[in-house]
Residue frames relative to the residue before (quaternion, step in Angstrom):
aa qw qx qy qz dx dy dz
R 1.0000 0.0000 0.0000 0.0000 0.00 0.00 0.00
L 0.6596 0.5141 -0.3327 0.4358 3.56 0.88 -0.84
T 0.6208 0.5410 -0.3267 0.4639 3.52 1.11 -0.85
Q 0.6439 0.5284 -0.3146 0.4552 3.53 1.00 -0.82
V 0.6519 0.5074 -0.3053 0.4736 3.57 0.98 -0.92
K 0.6238 0.5464 -0.3195 0.4585 3.56 1.04 -0.87
D 0.6613 0.5010 -0.2981 0.4719 3.58 0.98 -0.88
W 0.6249 0.5214 -0.3456 0.4671 3.64 1.03 -0.74
L 0.6663 0.5185 -0.2970 0.4460 3.57 0.95 -0.91
I 0.6473 0.4954 -0.3157 0.4857 3.55 1.08 -0.68
E 0.6763 0.4871 -0.3004 0.4638 3.57 1.01 -0.80
D 0.8126 0.1143 -0.0412 0.5700 3.61 0.92 -0.84
P 0.2444 -0.8201 0.5012 0.1282 3.60 0.00 1.35
R 0.5567 0.6036 -0.3982 0.4088 3.65 1.19 -0.37
M 0.6165 0.5873 -0.3469 0.3933 3.58 1.13 -0.39
L 0.5321 0.6728 -0.3723 0.3544 3.49 1.31 -0.61
P 0.6650 0.4924 -0.3284 0.4555 3.66 0.85 -0.84
V 0.6244 0.5362 -0.3384 0.4562 3.61 1.01 -0.75
V 0.6900 0.4513 -0.2937 0.4837 3.55 0.88 -0.91
D 0.6182 0.5406 -0.3298 0.4657 3.59 0.98 -0.76
A 0.6458 0.5097 -0.3197 0.4700 3.62 0.88 -0.84
F 0.6724 0.5238 -0.2957 0.4314 3.51 0.83 -0.93
I 0.6629 0.4789 -0.2915 0.4963 3.53 0.98 -0.95
G 0.6085 0.5519 -0.3366 0.4602 3.64 0.99 -0.84
D 0.6653 0.5003 -0.3140 0.4566 3.60 0.82 -0.92
Q 0.6619 0.5122 -0.3125 0.4493 3.57 0.92 -0.86
V 0.6668 0.4938 -0.3010 0.4700 3.56 0.97 -0.84
R 0.6193 0.5168 -0.3414 0.4825 3.62 1.01 -0.70
Q 0.6819 0.4792 -0.3196 0.4508 3.60 0.78 -0.83
M 0.6339 0.5210 -0.3191 0.4741 3.59 1.06 -0.68
A 0.6374 0.5375 -0.2884 0.4708 3.52 1.05 -0.85
A 0.6628 0.4922 -0.3134 0.4693 3.57 1.01 -0.85
K 0.6272 0.5222 -0.3278 0.4758 3.65 1.02 -0.79
D 0.6485 0.5062 -0.3208 0.4694 3.61 0.94 -0.80
R 0.6640 0.5073 -0.3137 0.4509 3.56 0.90 -0.83
Q 0.6381 0.5140 -0.3218 0.4744 3.58 1.03 -0.77
W 0.6456 0.4978 -0.3171 0.4845 3.62 0.94 -0.94
N 0.6671 0.5130 -0.3167 0.4375 3.65 0.81 -0.82
V 0.6499 0.5114 -0.2981 0.4767 3.58 1.02 -0.83
R 0.6585 0.4957 -0.3062 0.4764 3.58 0.93 -0.89
F 0.6621 0.5114 -0.3006 0.4579 3.56 0.92 -0.92
A 0.6542 0.5074 -0.3122 0.4659 3.59 0.98 -0.80
L 0.6483 0.5176 -0.3164 0.4601 3.58 0.98 -0.84
V 0.6667 0.5032 -0.3043 0.4578 3.58 0.92 -0.96
T 0.6840 0.4629 -0.3022 0.4760 3.59 0.80 -0.88
M 0.6306 0.5162 -0.3589 0.4551 3.64 0.98 -0.58
V 0.6682 0.4814 -0.3146 0.4721 3.59 0.91 -0.85
V 0.6453 0.5189 -0.3181 0.4617 3.60 0.91 -0.89
G 0.6546 0.5071 -0.3027 0.4719 3.62 0.96 -0.88
A 0.6744 0.4944 -0.3038 0.4564 3.55 0.97 -0.83
L 0.6462 0.4977 -0.3107 0.4879 3.56 1.01 -0.76
L 0.6534 0.4982 -0.3212 0.4708 3.58 0.91 -0.81
G 0.6745 0.4705 -0.3195 0.4707 3.59 0.84 -0.76
W 0.6146 0.5354 -0.3464 0.4643 3.60 1.04 -0.71
L 0.6741 0.4837 -0.3026 0.4691 3.60 0.93 -0.97
L 0.6663 0.4832 -0.3354 0.4583 3.62 0.87 -0.75
S 0.6579 0.4925 -0.3279 0.4659 3.58 0.96 -0.69
A 0.6132 0.5306 -0.3532 0.4665 3.64 1.10 -0.63
I 0.6383 0.5116 -0.3576 0.4506 3.65 0.99 -0.67
G 0.6462 -0.5154 0.3564 0.4357 3.69 0.89 -0.65
T 0.7843 -0.2794 0.2704 0.4835 3.46 -1.33 -0.61
P 0.6679 -0.4985 0.3754 0.4056 3.56 -1.33 0.43
G 0.6155 0.5292 -0.3630 0.4576 3.63 0.97 -0.62
Q 0.6550 0.5051 -0.3212 0.4612 3.65 0.94 -0.78
V 0.6591 0.5122 -0.3071 0.4571 3.54 1.02 -0.81
L 0.6314 0.5059 -0.3283 0.4875 3.61 1.07 -0.73
R 0.6509 0.4947 -0.3289 0.4727 3.64 0.90 -0.74
L 0.6328 0.5472 -0.3415 0.4284 3.56 1.05 -0.79
F 0.7157 0.4218 -0.2254 0.5090 3.54 1.13 -0.70
G 0.5802 -0.6457 0.3438 0.3580 3.55 1.24 0.08
F 0.5064 0.6392 -0.4342 0.3826 3.57 1.16 0.43
């Protein structure tokens, strides 16, 4: 199929911008989805880290935390 598409592009150079635009749109859509996922992941990890830090500081010193977990 790729060979056939290549032959079409060689025969009709006006088709290249159409194919290029389609591929460009697909890449932009994928990049937008990746950005959204990265932002959501960063926000979730930031909130979880802040909550975990707050909980650990509420328990006390690092020595108290280790004793709490049996170390």
